[in-house]
C-alpha positions as semicolon CSV with decimal commas, in nm:
position;residue;x (nm);y (nm);z (nm)
1;X;1,798;-2,144;0,160
2;X;1,802;-2,496;0,301
3;X;1,520;-2,744;0,340
4;X;1,532;-2,868;0,699
5;X;1,385;-3,202;0,601
6;X;1,573;-3,495;0,446
7;X;1,853;-3,472;0,703
8;X;1,948;-3,120;0,594
9;X;2,068;-3,253;0,257
10;X;1,851;-3,033;0,037
11;X;1,889;-2,671;-0,067
12;X;1,706;-2,415;-0,279
13;X;1,878;-2,227;-0,561
14;X;1,746;-1,914;-0,731
15;X;1,865;-1,791;-1,070
16;X;1,805;-1,479;-1,277
17;X;1,746;-1,663;-1,601
18;X;1,454;-1,553;-1,825
19;X;1,224;-1,798;-1,644
20;X;1,324;-1,682;-1,295
21;X;1,389;-2,044;-1,201
22;X;1,397;-2,162;-0,840
23;X;1,515;-2,522;-0,801
24;X;1,543;-2,773;-0,518
25;X;1,862;-2,983;-0,507
26;X;2,010;-3,270;-0,310
27;X;2,363;-3,205;-0,182
28;X;2,467;-3,556;-0,288
29;X;2,348;-3,501;-0,648
30;X;2,342;-3,122;-0,694
31;X;2,358;-3,133;-1,073
32;X;2,010;-3,281;-1,108
33;X;1,732;-3,066;-0,959
34;X;1,462;-3,246;-0,764
35;X;1,211;-2,973;-0,844
36;X;1,199;-2,661;-1,060
37;X;0,962;-2,366;-1,019
38;X;0,945;-2,093;-1,283
39;X;0,860;-1,759;-1,118
40;X;0,914;-1,546;-1,433
41;X;1,041;-1,275;-1,201
42;X;1,290;-1,030;-1,355
43;X;1,363;-0,838;-1,035
44;X;1,633;-0,880;-0,772
45;X;1,382;-0,992;-0,507
46;X;1,504;-1,312;-0,342
47;X;1,285;-1,603;-0,239
48;X;1,240;-1,688;0,129
49;X;1,189;-2,031;0,283
50;X;0,969;-2,050;0,593
51;X;1,149;-1,991;0,921
52;X;1,054;-2,223;1,207
53;X;1,228;-2,178;1,540
54;X;1,314;-2,497;1,729
55;X;1,295;-2,372;2,085
56;X;1,128;-2,601;2,345
57;X;1,038;-2,309;2,573
58;X;0,888;-2,120;2,282
59;X;0,672;-2,418;2,187
60;X;0,530;-2,471;2,536
61;X;0,211;-2,287;2,448
62;X;0,181;-2,411;2,092
63;X;-0,113;-2,630;1,995
64;X;-0,246;-2,793;1,680
65;X;0,084;-2,796;1,497
66;X;0,015;-2,786;1,124
67;X;0,334;-2,962;1,017
68;X;0,513;-2,918;0,686
69;X;0,576;-2,546;0,734
70;X;0,941;-2,591;0,639
71;X;0,831;-2,696;0,291
72;X;0,679;-2,352;0,226
73;X;0,864;-2,090;0,023
74;X;0,767;-1,731;-0,063
75;X;0,845;-1,631;-0,421
76;X;0,836;-1,318;-0,638
77;X;0,640;-1,330;-0,964
78;X;0,639;-1,168;-1,306
79;X;0,396;-0,913;-1,160
80;X;0,629;-0,695;-0,958
81;X;0,378;-0,627;-0,680
82;X;0,258;-0,985;-0,636
83;X;0,406;-1,260;-0,417
84;X;0,308;-1,626;-0,391
85;X;0,371;-1,898;-0,134
86;X;0,425;-2,252;-0,263
87;X;0,457;-2,591;-0,099
88;X;0,764;-2,774;-0,229
89;X;0,584;-3,106;-0,189
90;X;0,329;-3,008;-0,455
91;X;0,353;-3,008;-0,832
92;X;0,481;-2,662;-0,937
93;X;0,216;-2,657;-1,208
94;X;-0,051;-2,650;-0,939
95;X;-0,179;-2,329;-0,786
96;X;0,021;-2,166;-0,507
97;X;-0,097;-2,199;-0,149
98;X;-0,134;-1,820;-0,122
99;X;-0,120;-1,533;-0,366
100;X;-0,081;-1,182;-0,224
101;X;-0,143;-0,868;-0,428
102;X;0,044;-0,582;-0,260
103;X;-0,102;-0,234;-0,288
104;X;-0,399;-0,236;-0,524
105;X;-0,410;0,143;-0,548
106;X;-0,224;0,251;-0,862
107;X;-0,069;0,591;-0,933
108;X;-0,008;0,732;-1,280
109;X;0,341;0,838;-1,385
110;X;0,501;0,950;-1,710
111;X;0,602;0,587;-1,758
112;X;0,252;0,450;-1,701
113;X;0,062;0,333;-1,395
114;X;0,221;0,155;-1,099
115;X;0,119;0,044;-0,753
116;X;0,182;0,291;-0,477
117;X;0,441;0,075;-0,298
118;X;0,640;0,015;-0,615
119;X;0,810;-0,318;-0,677
120;X;0,849;-0,602;-0,431
121;X;1,216;-0,596;-0,325
122;X;1,242;-0,853;-0,042
123;X;1,047;-1,135;0,120
124;X;1,032;-1,312;0,457
125;X;0,820;-1,605;0,570
126;X;0,781;-1,731;0,926
127;X;0,570;-1,962;1,140
128;X;0,450;-1,783;1,453
129;X;0,478;-2,091;1,673
130;X;0,246;-2,009;1,962
131;X;-0,045;-1,926;1,730
132;X;0,062;-2,168;1,452
133;X;0,002;-1,901;1,189
134;X;0,211;-1,832;0,880
135;X;0,317;-1,467;0,844
136;X;0,473;-1,316;0,533
137;X;0,674;-0,994;0,523
138;X;0,716;-0,791;0,205
139;X;0,984;-0,521;0,163
140;X;0,891;-0,266;-0,100
141;X;1,062;-0,024;-0,337
142;X;0,923;0,286;-0,162
143;X;1,069;0,189;0,178
144;X;0,755;0,026;0,321
145;X;0,738;-0,314;0,484
146;X;0,404;-0,496;0,483
147;X;0,307;-0,800;0,688
148;X;0,030;-1,050;0,615
149;X;-0,117;-1,306;0,853
150;X;-0,167;-1,579;0,593
151;X;-0,286;-1,828;0,852
152;X;-0,586;-1,608;0,926
153;X;-0,715;-1,624;0,570
154;X;-1,068;-1,761;0,610
155;X;-1,057;-1,723;0,991
156;X;-1,230;-2,004;1,172
157;X;-1,127;-2,266;0,914
158;X;-0,822;-2,483;0,881
159;X;-0,555;-2,243;0,747
160;X;-0,450;-2,510;0,499
161;X;-0,799;-2,532;0,344
162;X;-0,858;-2,396;-0,004
163;X;-1,094;-2,102;-0,052
164;X;-1,236;-1,989;-0,387
165;X;-1,064;-1,705;-0,569
166;X;-1,270;-1,402;-0,657
167;X;-1,376;-1,424;-1,021
168;X;-1,152;-1,221;-1,248
169;X;-0,896;-1,137;-0,981
170;X;-0,613;-1,297;-1,174
171;X;-0,658;-1,431;-1,523
172;X;-0,387;-1,696;-1,530
173;X;-0,507;-1,875;-1,213
174;X;-0,834;-2,052;-1,288
175;X;-0,840;-2,301;-1,001
176;X;-0,913;-2,236;-0,630
177;X;-0,632;-2,077;-0,430
178;X;-0,593;-1,841;-0,136
179;X;-0,583;-1,482;-0,257
180;X;-0,515;-1,178;-0,042
181;X;-0,552;-0,827;-0,180
182;X;-0,549;-0,479;-0,033
183;X;-0,912;-0,403;-0,113
184;X;-1,241;-0,436;0,069
185;X;-1,380;-0,711;-0,157
186;X;-1,103;-0,952;-0,071
187;X;-1,096;-0,868;0,300
188;X;-0,753;-0,702;0,293
189;X;-0,767;-0,326;0,330
190;X;-0,523;-0,083;0,481
191;X;-0,787;0,086;0,691
192;X;-0,837;-0,124;0,999
193;X;-0,783;-0,463;0,841
194;X;-0,727;-0,723;1,110
195;X;-0,476;-0,939;0,926
196;X;-0,245;-0,696;0,748
197;X;-0,024;-0,413;0,870
198;X;0,260;-0,197;0,743
199;X;0,545;0,027;0,856
200;X;0,760;0,277;0,669
201;X;1,132;0,214;0,715
202;X;1,237;0,513;0,505
203;X;1,231;0,633;0,146
204;X;1,480;0,384;0,001
205;X;1,400;0,027;-0,112
206;X;1,386;-0,241;0,159
207;X;1,648;-0,477;0,017
208;X;1,630;-0,743;0,289
209;X;1,381;-0,860;0,549
210;X;1,365;-1,139;0,806
211;X;1,111;-1,254;1,065
212;X;1,123;-1,454;1,387
213;X;0,873;-1,533;1,661
214;X;0,876;-1,340;1,985
215;X;0,905;-1,539;2,304
216;X;0,571;-1,597;2,478
217;X;0,702;-1,518;2,824
218;X;0,985;-1,339;3,001
219;X;1,330;-1,479;2,936
220;X;1,676;-1,338;2,976
221;X;2,034;-1,401;2,878
222;X;2,283;-1,265;3,125
223;X;2,029;-1,032;3,289
224;X;1,834;-1,124;3,602
225;X;1,469;-1,040;3,655
226;X;1,269;-1,007;3,972
227;X;0,942;-1,189;4,043
228;X;0,737;-0,931;3,861
229;X;0,937;-0,983;3,541
230;X;1,107;-0,643;3,549
231;X;1,475;-0,617;3,475
232;X;1,698;-0,558;3,778
233;X;1,971;-0,413;3,563
234;X;2,016;-0,298;3,207
235;X;2,147;-0,536;2,943
236;X;2,147;-0,600;2,572
237;X;1,951;-0,921;2,564
238;X;1,666;-0,900;2,813
239;X;1,346;-1,053;2,671
240;X;1,020;-0,914;2,809
241;X;0,683;-0,977;2,648
242;X;0,357;-0,816;2,751
243;X;0,109;-1,068;2,890
244;X;-0,182;-1,048;2,646
245;X;-0,355;-1,281;2,406
246;X;-0,196;-1,147;2,087
247;X;0,093;-1,346;1,942
248;X;0,380;-1,145;1,801
249;X;0,693;-1,153;1,589
250;X;1,003;-0,940;1,542
251;X;1,124;-0,833;1,199
252;X;1,450;-0,679;1,087
253;X;1,474;-0,487;0,762
254;X;1,764;-0,330;0,576
255;X;1,738;-0,047;0,325
256;X;1,946;0,099;0,049
257;X;2,082;0,443;0,132
258;X;2,289;0,738;0,020
259;X;2,509;0,904;0,282
260;X;2,457;1,253;0,145
261;X;2,079;1,222;0,141
262;X;2,061;1,062;0,484
263;X;2,281;1,333;0,636
264;X;2,003;1,584;0,570
265;X;1,754;1,385;0,783
266;X;1,713;1,405;1,162
267;X;1,957;1,177;1,341
268;X;1,683;0,936;1,454
269;X;1,583;0,880;1,089
270;X;1,932;0,814;0,950
271;X;1,941;0,442;1,022
272;X;1,924;0,190;0,738
273;X;1,858;-0,105;0,975
274;X;1,515;-0,123;1,139
275;X;1,369;-0,366;1,390
276;X;0,991;-0,394;1,384
277;X;0,749;-0,543;1,634
278;X;0,466;-0,721;1,452
279;X;0,168;-0,805;1,672
280;X;-0,101;-1,034;1,530
281;X;-0,471;-0,967;1,572
282;X;-0,616;-1,087;1,901
283;X;-0,869;-1,345;1,788
284;X;-0,982;-1,419;2,140
285;X;-1,203;-1,111;2,110
286;X;-1,261;-1,111;1,735
287;X;-1,630;-1,025;1,777
288;X;-1,545;-0,710;1,964
289;X;-1,526;-0,412;1,730
290;X;-1,255;-0,262;1,951
291;X;-1,038;-0,575;1,965
292;X;-0,674;-0,525;1,865
293;X;-0,590;-0,566;1,497
294;X;-0,258;-0,664;1,346
295;X;-0,003;-0,389;1,404
296;X;0,357;-0,312;1,307
297;X;0,568;-0,074;1,518
298;X;0,928;0,028;1,454
299;X;1,124;-0,036;1,774
300;X;1,463;0,097;1,665
301;X;1,655;0,232;1,367
302;X;2,030;0,174;1,355
303;X;2,307;0,303;1,130
304;X;2,588;0,104;0,976
305;X;2,902;0,307;0,908
306;X;2,931;0,676;0,994
307;X;2,727;0,898;0,764
308;X;2,969;1,187;0,813
309;X;3,247;0,972;0,667
310;X;3,058;0,942;0,339
311;X;3,070;0,564;0,364
312;X;2,835;0,320;0,195
313;X;2,544;0,298;0,437
314;X;2,316;0,060;0,249
315;X;2,229;-0,292;0,365
316;X;2,210;-0,601;0,141
317;X;2,120;-0,893;0,369
318;X;1,992;-0,957;0,722
319;X;1,923;-1,281;0,905
320;X;1,819;-1,389;1,254
321;X;2,013;-1,663;1,425
322;X;1,799;-1,982;1,439
323;X;1,709;-1,918;1,805
324;X;1,612;-1,559;1,718
325;X;1,822;-1,392;1,989
326;X;2,079;-1,231;1,759
327;X;2,058;-1,099;1,405
328;X;2,333;-1,030;1,154
329;X;2,338;-0,757;0,888
330;X;2,561;-0,747;0,579
331;X;2,635;-0,400;0,450
332;X;2,763;-0,214;0,148
333;X;3,057;-0,107;0,364
334;X;3,205;-0,462;0,339
335;X;3,124;-0,546;0,702
336;X;2,900;-0,786;0,887
337;X;2,736;-0,653;1,202
338;X;2,577;-0,849;1,485
339;X;2,299;-0,709;1,701
340;X;2,104;-0,821;2,008
341;X;1,744;-0,863;1,901
342;X;1,573;-0,697;2,196
343;X;1,793;-0,390;2,235
344;X;1,907;-0,362;1,870
345;X;2,245;-0,256;2,007
346;X;2,556;-0,362;1,812
347;X;2,741;-0,659;1,957
348;X;3,025;-0,699;1,706
349;X;3,158;-0,578;1,370
350;X;3,321;-0,849;1,158
351;X;3,575;-0,739;0,896
352;X;3,709;-0,971;0,630
353;X;3,547;-0,884;0,298
354;X;3,659;-0,630;0,039
355;X;3,319;-0,592;-0,125
356;X;2,955;-0,552;-0,030
357;X;2,827;-0,843;0,180
358;X;2,546;-0,985;-0,033
359;X;2,475;-1,328;0,118
360;X;2,472;-1,464;0,472
361;X;2,323;-1,742;0,679
362;X;2,370;-1,909;1,016
363;X;2,440;-2,274;1,080
364;X;2,141;-2,470;1,206
365;X;2,319;-2,514;1,542
366;X;2,454;-2,158;1,555
367;X;2,313;-2,100;1,904
368;X;2,576;-2,345;2,030
369;X;2,841;-2,342;1,755
370;X;2,825;-1,971;1,671
371;X;2,893;-2,050;1,305
372;X;2,772;-1,837;1,016
373;X;2,884;-1,789;0,656
374;X;2,896;-1,479;0,437
375;X;2,948;-1,413;0,068
376;X;3,041;-1,082;-0,092
377;X;3,110;-0,903;-0,418
378;X;3,479;-0,976;-0,371
379;X;3,411;-1,340;-0,459
380;X;3,505;-1,465;-0,113
381;X;3,311;-1,684;0,128
382;X;3,398;-1,630;0,494
383;X;3,311;-1,860;0,785
384;X;3,274;-1,691;1,123
385;X;3,235;-1,813;1,479
386;X;3,054;-1,561;1,699
387;X;2,898;-1,589;2,044
388;X;2,881;-1,969;2,076
389;X;2,674;-2,132;2,351
390;X;2,426;-1,838;2,349
391;X;2,626;-1,654;2,615
392;X;2,637;-1,308;2,464
393;X;2,775;-1,134;2,770
394;X;3,064;-1,371;2,829
395;X;3,172;-1,493;2,484
396;X;3,382;-1,307;2,237
397;X;3,352;-1,304;1,857
398;X;3,638;-1,470;1,674
């Protein structure tokens, strides 16, 4: 993950050492970390830096920009169902900006008690630009994805303000911090809570998750619309948003999967790639008991390779292009797949690796350059150029 400040010369590096160290480095002096954070996490859950889209049309309706969002990073912890968000500008010994306890309800097993969602397996962090609210996505071991509107913590106050922690909630944090839990006392419950929602992507762990803002008004790429905003013809990249007061995001999640087990499910449930619409609570009518709450809806589920072939159908990594119009998915079948965000239809399949694609990211100017990089279990790093200049219908992948 890269820090977009300091002229793009800084990057974050996560290790699996006993301390679960995450460090910030300068490209010019990579051997000496600028900052080290010890997460004590022993899981495979990867950190996530905050995504901020730089789209002038998207920002037309944005007000009261907080600033500094790109310094935020979501991290796993030694407690496998707890995530924290830290500001890289602050001393790592200080309290995190937010601490989220996922699934307070515990179930008993022969191995002891555990939370009902299991372990945290993936993270995503995003600024919803039109509302200027930070949203965190959590992929879980049981196939659930949960979304938290962190910016709404202490609604009516500056989202950066500190609120007191409930006494005894967490023993090791003694100073004020923002705490969100799935229980009534902390204001986060799964029954009608305004600022948390969830969706089930399947029964397998959600190994990767990414978030991007939805556009606040109708836009299209290669597809014309009439005056009412309706599409005149079908296409893969039409962008239509309902005209209401609730801001929204789009998430993409990828799950592990076994071809034999998935083949026994209905065809519509066999996909290991899911796109989710996440709509934030409509605070314009917050005093109305019937006002919309935060909601997650699965828009589409897509397969990777053919299940009948017995191929490896799991997904390791997914990432939206910086402008949010395309997302890429790296699979266990050694391939990288590109999809249009709105339709979730495949645009291209890129072959070049001989192992599972485990790492991937787009260039900061990918909307014009089309550049993205992938890493895989075969030890190779591949650089691709796909759909430059944002013209999906007319450009070809190279």
